[in-house]
VOLO-8196 format. One record per residue (C-alpha): residue in three letters; z, x, y; residue number from 1. Coordinates in nm, 3 decimals, padded with zeros to 5 digits. Each point is the difference from the previous one (the first is absolute). Last residue first. Layout:
BEGIN
PT     r        pz        px        py     k
PT   ALA         Z         X         Y   NUM
...
***
This chain:
BEGIN
PT     r        pz        px        py     k
PT   HIS   -00.009    01.301   -02.209   198
PT   TYR    00.083   -00.223   -00.251   197
PT   PHE    00.307   -00.055   -00.210   196
PT   LYS    00.063   -00.070   -00.363   195
PT   GLY    00.298   -00.131   -00.138   194
PT   SER    00.354   -00.039    00.183   193
PT   SER    00.026    00.170    00.317   192
PT   ILE    00.344    00.115    00.157   191
PT   PHE    00.184   -00.141    00.301   190
PT   SER    00.258    00.072    00.252   189
PT   VAL    00.071   -00.217    00.293   188
PT   THR    00.121    00.122    00.350   187
PT   THR    00.154   -00.263    00.221   186
PT   ASP    00.063    00.071    00.381   185
PT   GLN    00.232   -00.147    00.278   184
PT   ILE   -00.125    00.106    00.331   183
PT   SER    00.208    00.288    00.165   182
PT   ASP    00.292    00.100    00.200   181
PT   VAL    00.271   -00.212   -00.169   180
PT   ALA   -00.125    00.126   -00.311   179
PT   LEU   -00.093   -00.217   -00.373   178
PT   LYS   -00.205    00.130   -00.275   177
PT   LEU   -00.093   -00.246   -00.267   176
PT   GLU   -00.092    00.146   -00.324   175
PT   ASN   -00.210   -00.173   -00.276   174
PT   LYS   -00.053    00.153   -00.353   173
PT   GLU   -00.229   -00.022   -00.294   172
PT   LEU   -00.297   -00.206    00.102   171
PT   MET   -00.229   -00.029   -00.280   170
PT   ALA   -00.369    00.080    00.085   169
PT   TYR   -00.351   -00.113   -00.133   168
PT   MET   -00.208    00.243    00.197   167
PT   ARG   -00.260    00.022    00.239   166
PT   VAL   -00.115    00.287    00.236   165
PT   PRO   -00.273   -00.105    00.238   164
PT   GLU   -00.331    00.138    00.050   163
PT   ASP   -00.002    00.196    00.337   162
PT   ILE   -00.204   -00.121    00.304   161
PT   GLU    00.291   -00.160    00.195   160
PT   THR    00.222    00.284   -00.076   159
PT   PHE    00.289    00.066   -00.250   158
PT   LYS   -00.026   -00.330   -00.170   157
PT   ILE    00.293   -00.061   -00.235   156
PT   GLU    00.017   -00.305   -00.214   155
PT   LEU    00.309   -00.115   -00.203   154
PT   VAL   -00.008   -00.296   -00.237   153
PT   VAL    00.313   -00.145   -00.098   152
PT   MET    00.188   -00.035   -00.335   151
PT   ASN    00.293   -00.249    00.049   150
PT   ARG    00.368    00.119   -00.091   149
PT   LYS    00.108   -00.323    00.197   148
PT   LEU    00.248    00.247    00.207   147
PT   LEU   -00.297    00.243    00.058   146
PT   ALA   -00.259   -00.273    00.097   145
PT   ASN    00.271   -00.154    00.234   144
PT   ARG    00.058    00.329    00.189   143
PT   LEU   -00.382    00.065    00.054   142
PT   LEU   -00.047   -00.322    00.121   141
PT   ASN    00.308   -00.043    00.225   140
PT   ASP   -00.193   -00.084    00.324   139
PT   LEU    00.299   -00.062    00.263   138
PT   ILE   -00.044    00.374    00.106   137
PT   ASN    00.120    00.350   -00.074   136
PT   PHE   -00.231    00.265    00.115   135
PT   HIS   -00.214    00.135   -00.295   134
PT   SER    00.016    00.276   -00.225   133
PT   LEU   -00.199    00.033   -00.317   132
PT   THR    00.100    00.238   -00.281   131
PT   GLY   -00.181    00.176   -00.257   130
PT   TYR   -00.155    00.016   -00.378   129
PT   ALA   -00.313    00.055   -00.192   128
PT   TYR   -00.060    00.060   -00.372   127
PT   GLN   -00.195    00.209   -00.247   126
PT   LEU    00.118    00.062   -00.378   125
PT   GLY   -00.027    00.340   -00.129   124
PT   PHE   -00.207    00.324    00.044   123
PT   ILE    00.069    00.269   -00.256   122
PT   ARG    00.222    00.332    00.013   121
PT   LYS    00.008    00.303   -00.166   120
PT   ARG    00.311    00.212    00.038   119
PT   TYR   -00.052    00.398   -00.074   118
PT   ASN    00.135    00.191   -00.280   117
PT   CYS   -00.113   -00.232   -00.292   116
PT   LYS    00.174    00.063   -00.319   115
PT   PHE    00.051   -00.375   -00.047   114
PT   THR   -00.219   -00.217    00.217   113
PT   THR   -00.012   -00.119    00.374   112
PT   ALA   -00.143   -00.316    00.084   111
PT   ASP    00.258   -00.100    00.282   110
PT   LEU   -00.128   -00.289    00.192   109
PT   THR   -00.104   -00.002    00.358   108
PT   GLU    00.029   -00.350    00.173   107
PT   VAL   -00.261   -00.079    00.253   106
PT   GLU    00.091   -00.116    00.368   105
PT   ASP   -00.090   -00.216    00.287   104
PT   ASN    00.199   -00.020    00.304   103
PT   PHE    00.001   -00.211    00.276   102
PT   ASP    00.261   -00.019    00.301   101
PT   ALA   -00.017   -00.255    00.265   100
PT   THR    00.113   -00.041    00.358    99
PT   HIS   -00.049   -00.258    00.258    98
PT   ALA   -00.002   -00.346   -00.170    97
PT   GLU    00.075   -00.268    00.260    96
PT   ALA   -00.162   -00.276   -00.217    95
PT   VAL   -00.162    00.116   -00.306    94
PT   THR   -00.366   -00.090    00.003    93
PT   MET   -00.066   -00.308   -00.250    92
PT   LEU   -00.227    00.020   -00.320    91
PT   PRO   -00.067   -00.330   -00.148    90
PT   LEU    00.052   -00.027   -00.380    89
PT   TYR   -00.287   -00.149   -00.148    88
PT   THR   -00.049   -00.288   -00.262    87
PT   CYS   -00.362    00.002   -00.101    86
PT   ASP   -00.324   -00.180    00.016    85
PT   ILE   -00.280    00.246    00.061    84
PT   THR   -00.367    00.025    00.128    83
PT   ILE   -00.273    00.210   -00.117    82
PT   ILE   -00.363   -00.019    00.105    81
PT   ARG   -00.181    00.219   -00.254    80
PT   THR   -00.373    00.068    00.029    79
PT   ALA    00.034    00.373    00.042    78
PT   ASP    00.116    00.033   -00.360    77
PT   ILE    00.167    00.322   -00.124    76
PT   THR    00.167   -00.020   -00.332    75
PT   GLU    00.347   -00.003   -00.164    74
PT   PHE    00.165   -00.204    00.283    73
PT   GLU    00.268    00.135    00.219    72
PT   ILE    00.208   -00.252    00.193    71
PT   LYS    00.241    00.144    00.283    70
PT   GLY    00.269   -00.176    00.188    69
PT   ASN    00.178    00.337    00.069    68
PT   LEU    00.335   -00.057   -00.174    67
PT   ARG   -00.181   -00.220   -00.263    66
PT   ASP   -00.252    00.243   -00.125    65
PT   ILE   -00.186   -00.237   -00.224    64
PT   THR   -00.243    00.080   -00.276    63
PT   TYR   -00.308   -00.184   -00.087    62
PT   LYS   -00.207   -00.133   -00.279    61
PT   GLU   -00.270   -00.246    00.087    60
PT   SER    00.025   -00.378   -00.070    59
PT   THR    00.048   -00.084    00.389    58
PT   VAL    00.113   -00.351    00.128    57
PT   VAL   -00.270   -00.111    00.203    56
PT   GLY   -00.016   -00.022    00.381    55
PT   ASN   -00.258    00.277    00.042    54
PT   ASP    00.205    00.218   -00.227    53
PT   TYR    00.366   -00.134   -00.037    52
PT   ILE    00.322    00.181   -00.133    51
PT   THR    00.309   -00.173   -00.087    50
PT   VAL    00.315    00.156    00.031    49
PT   PRO    00.342   -00.119   -00.162    48
PT   THR    00.355    00.135    00.082    47
PT   ASN    00.182    00.281   -00.183    46
PT   GLU    00.005    00.221    00.286    45
PT   LYS   -00.084   -00.117    00.359    44
PT   ILE   -00.341    00.078    00.149    43
PT   VAL    00.044    00.266    00.291    42
PT   GLN   -00.331   -00.013    00.206    41
PT   LYS    00.090   -00.305    00.208    40
PT   LEU    00.084    00.172    00.341    39
PT   THR   -00.288    00.230   -00.070    38
PT   ASP   -00.264   -00.310    00.021    37
PT   GLU   -00.293    00.128   -00.162    36
PT   ILE    00.131   -00.032   -00.371    35
PT   GLN   -00.172    00.303   -00.175    34
PT   TYR   -00.281    00.006   -00.208    33
PT   THR   -00.108    00.276   -00.253    32
PT   GLN   -00.352    00.000   -00.158    31
PT   ASN   -00.263   -00.065    00.264    30
PT   ASP    00.076    00.338    00.147    29
PT   SER    00.142   -00.045    00.357    28
PT   THR    00.172   -00.344   -00.057    27
PT   ILE    00.167   -00.263    00.191    26
PT   THR    00.205   -00.291   -00.115    25
PT   SER    00.045   -00.372    00.128    24
PT   LEU    00.310   -00.205   -00.108    23
PT   GLY   -00.088   -00.327   -00.141    22
PT   THR    00.349   -00.138   -00.071    21
PT   ALA    00.332    00.130    00.113    20
PT   VAL    00.357   -00.067   -00.122    19
PT   VAL    00.269    00.177    00.188    18
PT   ALA    00.285    00.218   -00.130    17
PT   ASP    00.284    00.077    00.237    16
PT   GLY   -00.012    00.324    00.220    15
PT   SER   -00.119    00.344   -00.083    14
PT   ILE    00.092    00.313    00.220    13
PT   LYS   -00.184    00.191    00.273    12
PT   VAL    00.043    00.305    00.151    11
PT   ASP   -00.249    00.123    00.276    10
PT   VAL   -00.016    00.370    00.129     9
PT   GLU   -00.186    00.091    00.320     8
PT   ASN    00.349    00.066    00.175     7
PT   GLY    00.017    00.306   -00.205     6
PT   ALA   -00.291    00.165    00.191     5
PT   ARG   -00.256    00.174   -00.192     4
PT   ALA   -00.103    00.372    00.041     3
PT   THR   -00.372    00.081   -00.003     2
PT   MET   -00.089    00.265   -00.265     1
***
């Protein structure tokens, strides 16, 4: 197994929503189509999405994966050319980020019954959480999102070739560390909300 360097990690956060038309897509199976531009793949929740097939609004049934900009049709059709009108959340690399801590977890629930001598457990809810540290700079994007109680999208990519981990995240805490002999450092704690992908 090849070791992977920590400096290959890339962490992105969503910015202000942007309306876009005619976004091109790619597909490998002629059934699931993904927005081609990786910086425009996160579709904002509760906003309209229009799907075109060869320039005409499609009448086919489909499902939308908003976190990954994917449209999945019920059938396979090699003649489709799919474009999308939507409101997306641009993903921007977190400036001066240098340390990230990521955990995904599944709750275990006690399902033990009376007269049982051993504990029985079942799996419960799944979620992710962690921290992100970056050198304190004039960009207050993360702190502002926390103070405004804005839900953000976080993307963590472990290497250039890995599929990214994406999640809707709530920022819980912003901690500023100050010392005379080091750079000002900010650590933000986050926890996922809803489904996350990896």
